[in-house]
Each structure stands twice: as C-alpha cells, then as structure tokens.
Steps between C-alpha positions, in 0.01 A plus 500: 500500500695789350532672835589179690658250258582261784129426561413134443195381307379309804486822707310676221253211478434513875434875473256447210311235696478734802369789289239296308398198712354210303610624158826302480573136566829344628551321167542838327827575684708322235338705224591823679857376561538425129368843401732673751799316349392606152458864604842507666665347194337754265462818707673438833822660628841410361677213674860472605717327239788274597794482264677174436871534576782353297775375730861505390746231609695584813345845538325468837421286799165538676463407867181461702383340825215252507329326793522121476274400788253339258754224443426388858864410565592388851841489669538239768125448489423867570337743250769705326386853416738653245555700184717432200733769366469438127749651247421442131667577165195605287647406160575136579281461815803368688409520868634439848348516848606527861286448810435807715261622768446865407558746217811633673822643363683196636263275305538683170878517545517126556257420219660719232852393591399134494367549146790696347767285662313195368518653150853634538391807301287811546254682272497876452185568704337362812127572531284476812159618610466777758555284807654667805801271472618694193321837511369768734246784477608833357334833574367525144295180541740288300741242637879509507752222548633419846870566554571136590324378186694746284821378661410140411428595139825696472698209641346250257523740207129528416289811445190504723158571358152456634140493383259788554307504825192279469605361159562131572453415133836669427662214690280262303752234412605421854141547624382236251791272582420524872185302435678261263773443759251402768309273265826327405598459866156363583531241222840391628368482857232263376767293327710506817212357701563718804494871580709464817871589511753451776612865488447828317840451336395158369180650357688783327747250352206300365339814347825584322538144371156534341606830338821347369294248303270774367792722395661218299196507271573867424857430396517670157349831615701495823817472289391810307449681829839400637675604179355851533573541873816622673713266712450524874838612635429592864488318831171414663381762753409392851125440519433679825495849645654587837380700798652585835258498791522509879348216703231639731453427871222263388764289321354591160606673180279677247581438135294600196207602724486162682623383842726200568644363821871434546697336784478714814879521538488746207281755683648846448740378230514624141453217249519481122205340322517355150152517346433231240168439330417203722714544813705728724855428613609675820870563551692649794858619449495322165403164650169340387282429803146444377292420191126564512222475239409843369148632555295640211308824544514748786465499878541125531707329768695178539602430862699189586423399858854363540636855480302635794385209718799526733389848606127436480512199729647731765233766435185293445275796572598649163350209308133594535534837321797419275444663162618195306358236732340297221849434357585315822283205405724296264212275395133429566598241764679768706197728471272218615735426788482862616120498481491180708735649760269802528214261568677306777707784654400827662614850409855542374591146596401383151737757343785390726451132422472563126818711494685223683381255234620741228833531680523120503434494122781750444737304725428155354311410183180680408374192314542282811315748720223525239459123494471484880249787504290331232493176698407672828227704330356187341494330842362812672787498748703818437564677832834682481860536381657250746271229368611573142866523600489157665372346177739690273816439708711229335544174688833470682712256302636197683878468474591133463777353716778367279777274619844622412658249261849356567753578230751227406813662355686174433355482148681824415831355627451197277443726203828683563689170515355394165605830341861458620516147359373614162751785491792264573 
C-alpha cells in the first residue's frame, strides 16, 4: 500500500483470497476496507488540500461552458443539442447564460459581452479554464492566451487569467453554479409544462428570464459588486470572425475544417464568410447571399441539393460516386423513394429518375413533392418523375367570364347641378 497508494481494498481482498483459498469469506471485505481506511488516515500519504477562497466584490468574472442536453429541450419538436456559456460573478453569484453549440471564440465573445453589457460594468479580471477558445499550447507545456481573446479582454478593459491545466477546482464557483443553473432550469421547465420551444432564440430568451428572477434575489451583494466595478464605456464588438475563401469547381467552400455548398453561380469567385457560433453568412462584393447552420467538429459537410441539382441533372452519371451523395436525400421519404426506384428501374435509370424528382423539388415546393412521394410509396405505385410531376403540378385555374357593367354618368351631372345651386 505504501508503494501503490491507489490500490483499493477490494483488489487487495481478491489477491488474499487467491493466495490462500478458503481462508477468507466475502463478508470480511468490509472489515478489510475499514482497516485500509484507518491505515491511510494514520500512516498513509499526504493528501492534496484545497484552500477556501475569499472573493472580493467586483474583482472577477468566471466563465465556463456546460452541456445542457440533460434538460431534454426540443426546438420545433426536434432534440436540441447545445451548451450554455455561463459567466458568473463569484462574490454575489450573479450569473448569465447564452446558448451556443461549441466552445468557440465566437461563443465566448458573445457570452461574455452579453453578461457585461447586461451589467453595464466590468470587473478587473476575467477567468476561464484552459479551453481552446481562450488559450493555446505553448512549447513549455503551459497554455497562453489566443490573440483574439486578448483583443476581446483589452477592448472590454478586463485582465485575463486562467486556471492551471487540469485544475478544474480553481474555477470552482462557476463549476458549482453550472449544476445549480441546470437544476434551476429543470425546475422551471417542469413548471412550464413543456420542454419544446418554437426556436433557439425563444429558448434562450426563456433561459435569461429565469436568470433575471434568480439575480433579483441576490440584489444586495450584486449592488456591492456593481459599486466596485468600472463603468463599461465601449461599443459592443461584432460577434463573428471573417474569412475570404474561393468557391471550388464543386460549388463548395471550406470553412473551419468543414465543407459547405453555395450556389453554383459563385464557382471560381472569392467570397467573404462571417463565422458566428451557430451559423455562417456568405457575402459576395459586400452583399449577403447565404446563411447556413454552422457544423461542429472537423471534416463534416453540409450540401444543399438546390445549389447543385441544375448541373447534376445534366450529368446523372456523377450521382452514383458523388462524395456527398447522402446529403442529396432531404428526408427519409426521399431516401425511400430512391430505394423504390432502384427496385423498379434498371441500371442508371433509377438515378436519372431520382435526380429529376430532386430537380422538381428545387423548382417547386419540397414539401409538396415529399407528400406526393409518401402517398405513392404507401400505395406501392412510384414509377418515375413524370408521375410525381403530374401530381405536384398545380391545377390550372379557371378564369370566370364577367360581364362588363354599364356606367351611368347622369348621377354625376345631377351632383354638379346641386353644388351650383348651393353655391348661389
């Protein structure tokens, strides 16, 4: 036990039983565990001591990210995977939160700015853990602050500081409040009676309304904090970064290690991309052209069939080996339709018919095409694109024949006569 302090009593008991079979009984395990605890308390190695910290009003803000998937929130009926960027004032426990999808610089910029502009003041320090949004590896094994994060701190007038690598307890206040925040939100979800929200913005607004109520209960200490903090005297920074990229011959751009499709008319053009935490905005010559949900992680892809179907329908042979082919099935119904076409058609004919259906969806309404496909699949009658087109095409409206009315102007003459008589 001196040589390997991490050994557990259960492991030692198993070894004793193996060495001397029949001598020990399972009920003796608890006795050994008690004796091991006693030995460690009296003769074991020294343990790490944690030191309670005294927080001073308005000295620091701590910010951390916490996953909130356990809340089981849905948006529009669909599971909503997300994090909360959670800034806290440790002295008063005043807190704020913004919804985000990754621990990105855009997310921390939005979260911290939302908090300090809500307060109208800033503390001396801003403390984070060693997330890649704020820090990067140094050659000496330590971590330094990213240039963009330092720029944010300088703009807001706060000094950055971070915890030691692997020392989460140094961010203990916000770490503890992460759990308290989620428990509070869970309680309010139960009171609300529903975990579904119409949009991510509506959900974030609800989260912040819950925090407003909680912060009112901390009023006296929050006032102490505000009295010790400096006024916020700067404008809000934009909450995105920008990149310039060239659109490839595949009608795609690569941003933050992920691939996105853009309209094919941009092939060969240089576009500017604004990278937010949750979305990308694509601009050409300063004009916004496209907004797309941002992917999390690396080597992902988001291909919109509407951007490429006009070319693909003319080159159907490319469909079979297309790298991003799975993105060309907008829903399960479209995938089922393609599988059915493969069953009833031979060779590439199924690809051709499916691409014509996809072209029809891009030219009309995808929802209408999906409804027709679902009906044909249910009836077992899907055969090809012309069949779908005939059912999707709107009925020709009948123009009614209207008789041209006769206009009697004599009433106007009578009105003029009356006006002359009144005037005289």
